[in-house]
C-alpha positions as CSV (number, residue, x, y, z in Angstrom):
1,M,86.0,66.5,47.0
2,N,82.2,67.2,47.9
3,L,79.8,64.4,46.8
4,K,77.1,66.9,46.0
5,T,79.2,67.7,42.9
6,P,77.2,67.3,39.5
7,I,77.9,64.4,37.8
8,H,79.0,66.2,34.6
9,H,82.5,67.1,36.7
10,L,83.4,63.3,36.5
11,S,86.1,62.7,33.8
12,G,84.8,60.8,30.6
13,L,81.3,61.9,30.7
14,S,79.8,63.5,27.7
15,E,76.6,66.1,28.0
16,S,74.5,63.2,26.5
17,K,75.6,60.6,28.7
18,V,75.2,62.6,31.7
19,L,71.4,63.5,30.5
20,L,70.8,59.8,30.1
21,L,72.2,59.1,33.6
22,Q,70.0,61.6,35.0
23,K,66.9,60.4,33.1
24,E,67.4,56.7,33.4
25,L,68.9,56.0,36.7
26,N,68.2,59.4,38.7
27,I,71.9,60.1,39.1
28,F,72.9,63.7,39.5
29,T,75.5,63.9,41.8
30,F,78.6,61.9,43.0
31,E,76.7,60.8,45.8
32,D,74.0,59.3,43.8
33,L,76.4,57.7,41.5
34,I,78.5,56.2,44.3
35,S,75.2,55.1,46.2
36,Y,74.0,52.7,43.0
37,Y,75.4,49.6,44.0
38,P,75.4,46.3,42.1
39,F,72.6,44.3,42.1
40,R,74.9,41.0,41.7
41,Y,78.4,40.0,41.3
42,E,79.8,37.5,38.9
43,D,82.3,35.1,40.4
44,R,85.8,35.7,38.9
45,T,87.5,34.1,41.7
46,R,88.6,30.7,39.7
47,F,88.8,29.3,36.5
48,Y,86.8,26.0,35.6
49,K,88.3,23.2,33.5
50,V,86.1,22.2,30.3
51,K,85.6,18.8,31.8
52,D,83.7,20.3,34.9
53,L,81.4,22.4,33.0
54,H,77.7,21.5,32.7
55,S,74.3,23.4,32.1
56,G,73.5,23.7,35.7
57,L,76.6,26.2,36.7
58,P,76.0,30.0,36.5
59,N,78.4,32.2,34.6
60,V,81.7,30.8,34.9
61,Q,85.4,31.7,33.5
62,V,87.7,29.0,31.4
63,I,91.0,29.4,30.0
64,G,91.7,28.1,26.5
65,R,93.5,28.2,23.3
66,I,91.6,28.7,20.2
67,L,91.7,25.7,17.8
68,S,89.4,26.8,14.9
69,K,86.6,29.3,14.0
70,E,83.8,29.6,11.2
71,I,81.0,31.5,10.3
72,A,78.0,29.1,9.8
73,G,74.5,29.5,8.4
74,E,72.7,31.8,5.9
75,K,71.6,35.4,6.4
76,Q,69.7,35.8,9.5
77,A,70.8,32.3,11.0
78,R,74.5,33.3,10.7
79,R,76.7,32.5,14.0
80,L,80.1,32.6,14.5
81,V,81.4,29.3,16.3
82,I,85.0,29.5,18.0
83,S,86.4,26.0,19.3
84,V,88.4,26.6,22.4
85,K,90.4,23.8,24.0
86,D,92.5,23.1,27.5
87,E,93.8,20.1,28.9
88,T,90.9,18.4,29.5
89,G,88.5,19.1,26.7
90,V,87.1,21.0,23.9
91,M,84.0,23.6,24.0
92,E,82.5,25.8,21.7
93,L,82.0,29.6,21.9
94,V,79.0,30.8,19.7
95,W,77.6,34.7,18.7
96,F,74.8,35.7,16.8
97,K,75.7,39.2,16.7
98,G,78.7,41.4,16.3
99,L,80.1,38.8,14.2
100,R,82.6,40.8,12.1
101,W,84.4,42.3,15.3
102,I,84.5,39.5,17.5
103,D,85.9,37.4,14.2
104,K,88.6,40.1,13.6
105,M,89.7,40.3,17.2
106,L,90.0,36.0,17.9
107,Q,92.5,34.7,16.0
108,P,93.6,30.8,16.3
109,R,96.3,29.9,18.6
110,M,95.3,32.8,21.1
111,L,95.0,31.9,24.7
112,V,91.8,33.6,26.1
113,V,89.6,34.0,28.9
114,A,85.7,33.0,28.1
115,F,83.4,34.3,30.5
116,G,79.6,33.0,30.3
117,K,76.9,30.4,31.2
118,P,77.7,27.0,30.0
119,N,75.0,25.0,28.1
120,E,75.1,21.4,27.0
121,F,73.6,20.1,23.9
122,G,74.0,16.7,22.1
123,G,77.3,16.1,24.4
124,K,78.9,19.3,23.5
125,I,79.6,22.1,25.7
126,S,79.0,25.8,24.4
127,M,78.6,29.3,25.7
128,A,76.5,32.0,23.9
129,H,77.8,35.3,23.8
130,P,80.5,35.1,26.1
131,E,82.7,37.6,27.4
132,V,86.2,37.1,26.0
133,E,89.4,38.7,26.5
134,I,93.1,37.8,25.7
135,Y,94.7,36.2,28.6
136,D,97.0,38.0,30.5
137,A,99.3,36.0,33.3
138,K,100.5,39.6,34.6
139,A,96.8,40.7,35.0
140,V,96.0,37.5,36.8
141,R,98.8,37.5,39.1
142,K,98.2,41.2,39.9
143,G,94.8,39.9,41.2
144,S,92.1,40.2,38.3
145,L,90.3,37.0,39.9
146,T,87.4,38.8,41.8
147,L,83.9,39.0,42.3
148,Q,82.9,41.4,39.4
149,P,80.3,43.8,40.1
150,V,77.2,43.7,37.9
151,Y,75.0,47.0,37.6
152,N,71.5,47.3,36.3
153,S,71.2,49.3,33.3
154,T,68.8,50.2,30.4
155,Q,68.9,49.9,26.8
156,K,69.1,53.3,26.0
157,L,72.2,53.5,28.5
158,K,73.9,50.3,26.9
159,N,73.5,52.1,23.4
160,A,75.5,54.7,24.8
161,F,78.3,52.4,26.1
162,L,77.0,52.8,29.5
163,D,76.2,49.0,30.1
164,S,77.2,47.1,33.6
165,K,80.8,47.7,32.3
166,G,80.4,51.3,31.5
167,I,79.3,52.0,35.0
168,Q,81.8,49.8,36.6
169,R,84.6,52.4,35.0
170,L,82.8,55.2,36.3
171,Q,82.5,53.9,39.7
172,S,86.2,52.9,39.4
173,A,87.1,56.6,38.6
174,L,85.1,58.1,41.3
175,I,86.2,55.9,44.3
176,L,89.7,56.9,43.2
177,Q,88.7,60.7,44.0
178,L,87.2,59.7,47.5
179,P,89.3,61.3,50.4
180,A,90.3,59.0,52.9
181,D,88.5,60.5,55.9
182,Y,85.3,60.6,54.1
183,E,82.9,59.5,57.0
184,T,79.4,59.9,57.7
185,L,79.0,57.8,61.1
186,P,81.1,59.1,64.4
187,K,84.1,57.4,65.5
188,W,82.7,56.1,68.9
189,L,79.8,54.2,66.8
190,I,82.2,52.8,64.3
191,E,84.5,51.5,67.1
192,K,81.8,50.3,69.2
193,Y,80.2,48.3,66.4
194,K,83.4,47.3,64.9
195,L,82.8,48.8,61.4
196,I,84.9,49.2,58.6
197,S,85.4,52.9,57.4
198,R,82.8,54.3,54.8
199,K,85.4,54.5,52.0
200,Q,86.6,51.0,52.4
201,A,83.1,49.9,52.5
202,L,82.4,51.7,48.9
203,Q,85.5,50.3,47.9
204,S,84.6,46.9,48.6
205,I,80.8,47.1,47.5
206,H,81.8,48.1,44.1
207,F,85.0,45.8,43.5
208,P,85.2,43.4,46.5
209,A,88.5,41.4,46.8
210,S,86.8,38.5,48.5
211,A,83.3,37.1,49.7
212,E,84.6,38.5,53.0
213,A,85.3,41.8,52.1
214,L,81.8,42.2,50.4
215,D,80.2,40.9,53.8
216,G,81.8,43.7,55.6
217,A,81.0,46.2,53.3
218,T,77.5,45.1,53.1
219,Y,76.9,45.3,56.8
220,R,78.6,48.8,57.2
221,L,76.5,50.2,54.7
222,K,73.2,48.7,55.8
223,F,73.9,49.6,59.5
224,E,74.5,53.5,58.0
225,E,71.3,53.4,55.8
226,L,69.3,51.9,58.7
227,F,70.8,54.2,61.5
228,L,70.4,57.5,59.5
229,L,66.6,56.5,58.8
230,Q,66.0,56.1,62.5
231,L,67.8,59.3,63.5
232,K,65.7,60.9,60.9
233,L,62.5,59.4,62.2
234,L,63.3,59.7,65.9
235,R,64.6,63.2,65.7
236,A,61.2,64.0,63.8
237,K,59.4,62.7,66.9
238,I,61.5,65.1,69.0
239,V,61.1,68.1,66.9
240,R,57.3,67.6,66.8
241,G,57.1,67.3,70.4
242,E,59.0,70.6,71.0
243,R,57.6,72.5,68.5
244,F,53.9,71.4,68.3
245,K,51.8,72.1,71.2
246,G,48.5,70.2,71.2
247,F,45.0,70.6,72.7
248,V,44.5,69.6,76.2
249,F,41.4,67.5,76.7
250,S,41.2,68.0,80.5
251,S,38.1,65.9,81.2
252,V,36.3,62.9,80.4
253,G,32.8,64.5,79.7
254,S,28.9,63.7,79.6
255,R,29.0,62.5,76.0
256,F,31.8,60.0,76.4
257,N,30.5,58.8,79.9
258,T,26.9,58.4,78.6
259,F,28.1,56.6,75.3
260,Y,30.2,54.2,77.5
261,T,27.4,53.4,80.2
262,E,24.2,53.8,78.2
263,K,24.6,53.5,74.7
264,L,27.6,51.0,73.9
265,R,25.7,47.4,73.3
266,F,28.9,45.3,74.0
267,D,31.8,45.2,76.1
268,L,35.0,46.8,75.0
269,T,37.9,44.3,74.5
270,S,40.8,44.5,76.9
271,A,42.9,45.7,73.7
272,Q,40.6,48.4,72.9
273,K,40.5,49.6,76.7
274,R,44.3,49.8,76.2
275,V,44.7,51.5,73.4
276,L,41.9,54.2,74.7
277,R,44.2,54.6,77.7
278,E,47.0,55.4,75.6
279,I,45.1,57.9,73.4
280,R,43.7,59.5,76.7
281,Y,47.2,59.7,78.0
282,D,48.3,61.6,74.9
283,T,45.6,64.1,74.7
284,Q,46.4,65.2,78.3
285,R,50.3,66.1,77.6
286,G,49.9,69.5,75.8
287,V,51.5,68.2,72.7
288,Q,50.0,67.2,69.6
289,M,49.4,63.5,69.5
290,N,50.5,61.6,66.5
291,R,49.7,57.8,66.9
292,L,49.1,54.9,64.3
293,L,46.2,52.5,65.5
294,Q,46.7,48.9,63.9
295,G,43.9,46.5,64.3
296,D,42.9,43.7,62.1
297,V,39.6,43.7,60.2
298,G,36.6,43.6,62.6
299,S,38.9,44.5,65.5
300,G,36.7,47.5,66.6
301,K,38.9,50.3,65.4
302,T,36.0,52.4,64.4
303,V,34.5,52.4,68.0
304,V,37.7,53.3,69.5
305,A,38.1,56.0,67.2
306,F,34.6,57.4,67.8
307,M,35.2,57.5,71.6
308,C,38.2,59.6,71.1
309,M,36.4,61.9,69.2
310,L,33.4,62.3,71.7
311,L,36.5,63.1,74.2
312,A,37.5,66.0,71.6
313,I,34.0,67.1,71.4
314,D,33.5,67.1,75.3
315,N,36.2,69.2,75.6
316,G,34.9,71.9,73.3
317,Y,36.6,70.6,70.1
318,Q,35.5,69.5,66.8
319,A,36.2,66.1,65.1
320,C,36.9,64.6,61.6
321,M,37.3,61.3,60.0
322,M,38.7,61.0,56.7
323,A,38.2,57.8,54.7
324,P,39.9,57.1,51.1
325,T,36.5,56.0,49.2
326,E,32.8,57.3,49.4
327,I,31.8,53.8,49.9
328,L,33.7,53.6,53.2
329,A,33.1,57.0,54.3
330,K,29.1,56.2,54.1
331,Q,29.9,53.2,56.1
332,H,31.7,55.0,58.8
333,Y,29.0,57.6,58.7
334,S,26.4,54.9,59.2
335,T,28.3,53.1,62.0
336,I,28.8,56.5,64.0
337,R,24.9,57.4,63.4
338,E,23.9,53.8,64.7
339,L,26.3,53.9,67.8
340,A,25.3,57.5,68.6
341,G,21.6,57.4,67.9
342,D,19.6,60.5,67.2
343,G,20.2,64.0,68.8
344,F,23.5,62.8,70.7
345,I,26.0,64.8,68.7
346,T,25.5,66.6,65.1
347,C,27.3,64.5,62.5
348,A,27.7,65.4,58.8
349,I,29.1,63.9,55.7
350,L,31.1,65.3,53.0
351,T,32.2,63.6,49.9
352,G,32.7,64.4,46.0
353,S,28.9,63.5,45.6
354,T,27.4,65.9,48.4
355,S,25.1,68.5,46.7
356,K,26.4,72.1,46.2
357,K,23.3,73.5,48.7
358,E,24.3,70.8,51.6
359,R,28.0,71.6,51.1
360,R,27.3,75.2,51.6
361,R,25.4,74.2,54.7
362,I,28.2,72.3,55.8
363,H,30.6,74.8,55.4
364,E,28.8,77.5,57.5
365,S,28.0,74.7,60.4
366,L,31.7,73.8,60.5
367,I,32.7,77.4,60.7
368,D,30.0,78.3,63.5
369,G,30.6,75.0,65.5
370,S,27.2,73.6,65.6
371,I,28.6,70.4,63.5
372,H,30.5,68.3,66.1
373,L,31.9,65.6,63.7
374,L,32.5,65.4,60.1
375,V,32.9,62.3,58.2
376,G,34.2,62.3,54.5
377,T,36.8,61.4,51.8
378,H,39.4,63.9,50.1
379,A,36.8,66.3,50.2
380,L,37.6,67.3,53.9
381,I,41.0,68.5,53.1
382,E,39.8,71.0,50.3
383,D,40.6,74.8,50.9
384,E,37.1,76.1,51.6
385,V,36.5,73.5,54.3
386,R,37.2,75.3,57.6
387,F,36.5,74.3,61.2
388,K,35.6,76.3,64.2
389,E,38.3,74.6,66.2
390,L,39.3,71.3,64.9
391,G,40.7,69.1,67.8
392,F,41.1,65.4,66.7
393,A,41.4,64.2,63.3
394,V,41.1,60.2,62.4
395,I,42.4,59.0,58.9
396,D,41.4,55.5,58.0
397,E,43.2,53.1,55.7
398,Q,45.8,55.9,55.9
399,H,47.9,54.1,53.4
400,R,45.8,55.4,50.6
401,F,46.6,58.7,51.4
402,G,49.6,60.5,50.3
403,V,52.1,62.3,52.8
404,E,50.8,65.7,51.5
405,Q,47.3,64.7,51.9
406,R,47.6,64.1,55.3
407,A,49.5,66.9,56.1
408,R,46.8,69.3,54.6
409,L,44.7,68.5,57.8
410,W,47.1,69.8,60.1
411,K,47.0,73.3,58.4
412,K,43.1,73.3,59.3
413,N,43.8,75.1,62.8
414,K,46.7,77.2,63.9
415,V,47.2,74.4,66.7
416,P,47.3,71.2,64.7
417,P,45.0,68.6,65.9
418,H,45.5,65.5,67.3
419,M,46.0,62.9,64.8
420,L,44.8,59.0,65.0
421,V,46.0,57.2,61.6
422,M,44.3,53.9,61.3
423,T,44.9,50.6,59.1
424,A,43.2,47.4,59.1
425,T,46.1,46.0,57.0
426,P,48.6,44.9,59.6
427,I,52.0,46.2,59.1
428,P,55.0,44.1,60.0
429,R,57.1,45.3,63.1
430,T,60.5,46.0,60.8
431,L,58.0,48.0,58.5
432,A,56.1,49.8,61.1
433,M,59.5,50.9,62.7
434,T,60.6,52.2,59.5
435,L,57.7,53.7,57.8
436,Y,56.1,55.1,61.0
437,G,59.2,55.2,63.5
438,D,57.9,58.9,64.2
439,L,54.7,57.8,65.1
440,D,53.5,56.1,68.5
441,V,52.0,52.7,67.6
442,S,49.0,51.2,69.3
443,I,47.7,47.9,68.4
444,I,44.4,46.0,69.1
445,D,45.3,42.5,68.7
446,E,41.9,40.7,69.9
447,L,38.6,40.2,68.1
448,P,35.4,41.0,70.0
449,A,33.8,38.6,72.2
450,G,31.5,36.0,70.4
451,R,33.4,36.0,66.8
452,K,34.4,32.6,65.5
453,P,37.7,32.5,63.5
454,I,36.8,32.2,59.9
455,Q,37.2,28.9,58.4
456,T,39.4,28.9,55.3
457,L,39.8,26.4,52.4
458,H,41.9,25.8,49.4
459,L,39.8,24.1,46.7
460,V,41.0,23.5,43.2
461,E,38.9,23.3,39.9
462,S,37.9,19.6,40.4
463,Q,36.4,20.4,43.9
464,R,34.2,23.1,42.5
465,L,31.0,21.2,43.1
466,K,31.9,21.2,46.8
467,M,32.1,25.1,47.0
468,Y,28.8,25.2,45.3
469,G,27.2,22.7,47.9
470,L,28.8,24.9,50.6
471,I,26.9,28.2,49.1
472,R,23.5,26.2,49.0
473,R,23.6,25.1,52.5
474,E,24.7,28.6,53.8
475,I,21.9,30.1,51.9
476,A,19.2,27.8,53.0
477,L,20.1,29.0,56.8
478,G,19.5,32.7,55.6
479,R,23.0,33.6,55.0
480,Q,24.6,35.6,52.0
481,V,27.7,35.1,50.0
482,Y,30.4,37.0,48.2
483,I,32.2,35.6,45.0
484,V,35.2,37.8,43.9
485,Y,36.9,37.8,40.7
486,P,40.3,39.5,39.5
487,L,38.9,40.6,36.2
488,I,35.5,41.8,35.0
489,K,36.4,41.0,31.3
490,E,38.4,38.1,29.3
491,S,42.0,39.1,29.0
492,E,43.8,37.8,26.2
493,K,47.0,38.0,28.3
494,L,45.9,36.3,31.2
495,D,44.3,32.9,31.5
496,L,41.9,33.8,34.3
497,I,38.2,33.2,35.5
498,H,36.4,36.7,34.8
499,L,33.5,38.3,36.4
500,E,31.2,38.4,33.2
501,A,31.7,34.5,32.4
502,G,31.2,34.2,36.3
503,I,27.7,35.5,36.2
504,D,26.5,33.3,33.4
505,H,27.7,30.2,35.4
506,I,26.3,31.2,38.6
507,S,23.0,32.3,37.0
508,R,22.6,28.7,35.8
509,Q,24.0,27.1,39.2
510,F,21.8,29.5,41.1
511,P,18.4,30.3,39.5
512,L,15.7,32.8,40.3
513,P,13.6,33.2,42.3
514,Q,15.3,31.3,45.1
515,Y,18.7,33.2,44.5
516,A,19.1,36.8,43.6
517,I,22.5,38.2,42.7
518,S,23.9,41.7,43.2
519,I,26.8,42.6,40.6
520,V,29.5,45.3,41.6
521,H,32.4,46.3,39.8
522,G,34.9,49.3,39.3
523,K,33.1,50.3,35.9
524,L,29.6,50.8,37.2
525,K,28.4,54.2,37.9
526,P,28.6,55.2,41.4
527,A,25.0,55.6,41.8
528,D,24.5,52.0,40.0
529,K,27.2,50.5,42.3
530,E,25.6,52.0,45.3
531,F,22.0,50.5,44.3
532,E,23.5,47.0,44.3
533,M,25.6,47.4,47.3
534,Q,22.4,48.4,49.0
535,R,20.2,45.4,47.8
536,F,22.9,43.2,49.2
537,V,23.1,45.1,52.5
538,K,19.3,44.8,53.0
539,G,19.4,41.2,52.1
540,E,17.2,41.6,49.0
541,T,20.3,39.4,47.2
542,Q,21.9,36.4,48.4
543,I,25.1,36.4,46.0
544,M,27.2,39.4,45.4
545,V,29.4,38.9,42.4
546,A,32.1,41.4,42.6
547,T,35.8,42.4,41.7
548,T,38.0,43.7,44.6
549,V,35.9,46.7,44.6
550,I,34.4,45.2,47.8
551,E,37.8,44.9,49.4
552,V,37.0,47.8,52.0
553,G,33.7,49.4,52.9
554,V,31.1,46.6,52.8
555,N,29.9,45.5,56.4
556,V,27.1,42.8,56.0
557,P,26.9,40.8,59.1
558,N,24.8,38.4,57.6
559,A,27.5,37.2,54.8
560,S,29.2,34.1,55.9
561,V,30.9,33.0,52.7
562,M,33.6,34.6,50.7
563,V,34.7,32.5,47.4
564,I,37.7,34.2,45.7
565,E,38.5,32.8,42.2
566,N,42.0,32.8,41.1
567,A,42.9,33.3,44.6
568,E,46.6,32.4,43.8
569,R,46.9,35.7,42.0
570,F,46.1,37.8,44.9
571,G,48.6,39.2,47.2
572,L,48.5,38.0,50.6
573,S,47.4,41.6,52.0
574,Q,44.4,41.5,49.7
575,L,43.3,38.1,50.4
576,H,43.1,39.0,54.0
577,Q,41.3,42.1,53.5
578,L,38.6,40.0,51.1
579,R,38.4,37.5,54.0
580,G,37.5,40.2,56.4
581,R,34.2,41.0,54.8
582,V,32.8,37.9,56.3
583,G,33.0,36.7,59.8
584,R,31.3,39.9,61.3
585,G,28.3,38.2,62.5
586,A,28.1,35.5,65.4
587,E,27.7,32.8,63.1
588,Q,30.7,30.5,61.7
589,S,31.9,31.9,58.4
590,F,33.9,30.6,55.4
591,C,36.7,31.7,52.8
592,I,36.9,29.7,50.1
593,L,40.2,30.0,47.9
594,M,39.5,28.6,44.6
595,S,42.8,28.0,42.3
596,G,43.8,25.9,39.5
597,S,46.0,22.7,40.2
598,K,49.3,24.3,38.6
599,I,50.4,27.0,41.0
600,S,53.8,28.6,41.6
601,R,55.8,27.9,44.6
602,E,55.1,31.3,45.8
603,G,51.4,31.2,44.9
604,R,51.2,27.9,46.9
605,K,52.7,29.6,50.1
606,R,50.3,32.5,50.0
607,L,47.4,30.1,50.1
608,E,48.8,27.7,52.6
609,T,49.4,30.8,55.2
610,M,45.6,31.8,54.5
611,V,44.4,28.4,55.5
612,R,46.9,28.1,58.5
613,T,46.2,31.4,60.3
614,N,43.7,34.3,60.5
615,D,46.4,36.5,62.3
616,G,46.9,39.3,60.3
617,F,50.1,40.2,61.7
618,E,51.4,36.6,60.7
619,I,50.2,37.0,57.6
620,A,52.0,40.6,57.0
621,E,55.2,39.1,58.0
622,T,54.8,36.5,55.6
623,D,53.6,39.0,52.7
624,L,56.9,40.9,53.7
625,E,59.2,38.0,53.2
626,L,57.6,36.9,49.7
627,R,57.1,40.3,48.4
628,G,59.7,42.7,50.0
629,P,59.0,45.9,51.6
630,G,59.0,48.0,48.3
631,N,55.8,46.1,47.4
632,I,53.8,46.1,50.4
633,E,50.7,48.0,49.7
634,G,51.2,51.9,50.4
635,T,55.0,52.0,51.0
636,E,55.5,53.4,47.7
637,Q,54.1,56.6,48.5
638,S,55.5,56.8,52.0
639,G,58.6,58.7,50.8
640,I,60.8,56.8,53.5
641,L,61.5,53.2,51.8
642,E,64.6,54.6,49.8
643,L,66.9,51.9,51.0
644,N,69.6,51.1,48.7
645,L,71.0,47.8,50.5
646,A,68.9,47.0,53.6
647,N,66.1,44.3,53.2
648,L,63.5,44.8,56.0
649,A,62.6,41.4,55.3
650,V,65.8,39.9,56.6
651,D,67.5,42.7,58.3
652,Q,65.0,43.0,61.3
653,P,67.8,42.3,64.1
654,L,69.9,44.9,62.4
655,L,67.0,47.5,62.3
656,Q,66.1,46.7,66.1
657,L,69.9,47.2,67.1
658,V,70.2,50.4,65.3
659,R,66.8,51.7,66.5
660,A,67.8,50.9,70.3
661,E,71.2,52.9,69.5
662,V,69.7,55.9,68.2
663,I,67.1,56.1,71.0
664,E,70.1,55.6,73.5
665,L,72.0,58.5,71.6
666,F,68.9,60.9,71.8
667,D,68.2,60.0,75.5
668,E,71.9,61.4,76.0
669,D,71.9,64.3,73.4
670,P,68.6,65.2,71.9
671,H,69.8,68.0,69.9
672,L,73.0,66.5,68.6
673,E,75.2,69.2,70.6
674,L,78.0,67.3,71.6
675,D,81.1,67.3,70.0
676,K,81.3,63.2,69.5
677,N,78.0,63.7,67.4
678,R,79.0,66.6,65.2
679,L,79.4,64.5,62.1
680,L,75.9,63.4,62.5
681,K,74.5,66.7,62.7
682,E,76.5,67.8,59.6
683,Y,75.5,64.9,57.7
684,F,71.6,65.6,58.8
685,L,72.2,69.6,57.6
686,R,73.9,68.3,54.6
687,K,71.2,65.9,53.2
688,E,68.4,68.5,53.9
689,T,65.7,65.6,53.1
690,G,62.7,64.9,54.4
691,I,62.4,66.1,58.0
692,G,65.1,68.3,58.8
693,W,66.2,70.4,61.8
694,N,64.0,73.6,61.1
695,K,61.3,72.2,59.3
696,I,58.4,69.5,59.5
697,S,57.5,67.9,56.4
């Protein structure tokens, strides 16, 4: 049997059901179906007695004999009530829908098995809409007492009888067709880690005979998922190194040395120096560099990136830096101009708002090589933007760009430029190994000297006056303040403090002329937003009232207070990014997290984490634990996190184990040419997804 076989070849599936499976669940082949795993299991391994039932139990099953049945109530309130008795007591089974069919099927004195959630009311135990079947002693003896799989379905599928039970029947039919030797991992690997066979694993993940069988199947399939993913990523790294030669930056030139010795007004941290050495080594090897630079907010990534671009310029190449928003691109351009000074290099900025005349001038200057460094937004990857010789490309806040957008920078040259992708959103180690397993990773894990850790406070509504007092004190010292709201306008669905009401309240608390306010949110026209931003940057306003539009791209060293309203509604990553807008000067800065007194357990843990630590990597680990990898910023568009079973929040040890195994495998057999690895190579070629043997995505 070929698992690439289209799903319509499975017996019992009509054309309409095939179309529904394709549309609702993206199931097109046998392999798609067999990899559609249950999301939970119902415990059918034991029968409960009526006397042991209570409302705290999950779904359970009971054997009992039907005593009586009646249809009670009028019209819409009609319900079927069946009394069932075992040797310990009586319970009621209740239905509000499908009464006629159930009434016809179940008759007094029948011995039945009821499966459902027990409820306790008025001293009586009942089950609403339980699953009921006539007791079959032979079936029980044959082993029907198992963990029953439960599959996610949709209303359209349920209407076509493809509910969890319907999907269960399809899986059962398909598993019977699986060949005994169906395998994806080589024999030596299975023996080394004492894994069960793939067929056995699939049988037990869909229809586990016991909890132990389910554990064995889960481990085997998680191992396989992570192993094949790391195989793909690390093989891509090998292919890239073999196929894509890179520019050699043979010397450290005059611009780099002049900047370092004369223009740099502060000492680099040891972490910044370490990253520069790593990148310098990469650019001398004659292989295209692909490096991820992680650094917390304010750790000095931009200076490192600029020095790397100077290295390219000194060796006769051009450089570019791409940012996701115009605000951030302008900030980088301003920072680079400030670092370099006039006449040091020729730098330009290209964004969506660049005039046609200026755009034409930039295009011409790029082609003739007179522009050394170009900063911009997505405008950089437009087809008409051509370089004389692009040698080094930096992508900031890289998770905001899709894979295809990043790849278009490669095509600006016959020889692809060295790539440095940066993020101020710290990525947990497990996620970095999965999302960016084919990249080299550098980390700036210390802040510049003189920076004081931001003091973070969690205050509830009754402590609002304390927050206002701190704002007044800081403004009296000549500092500035951000106040961030989750919404612009009042919402009927969400009971949150909104910006419009906040402006009114703050204006009364902090009246003119002593306090001037900037207002920034996503609905403003770009020119108005820029005007308000600049007023705050220049110190003309003391308070900026904003939405999360200021999460990135605002650098005001004089701002010392960040107030976040309804902080419990923000994710950890976003809270950390917002906090990073302050603490950029030498003075003590504060982040105040305002919330209601009643917040969820998860919301409380987020706020407690923010108060406890300023370490972005610790925060990222907690975020992964709370939200899971699929919800971490940027992972949806990565195209990598298509894991069915493995959970990066809990499977870190397994990921490290398989990655080490893949590294060892490629050290011995980089092209999978050994006979013992034939199955891996065949599997890889058969899948033809992502980064294959003969192409780079």
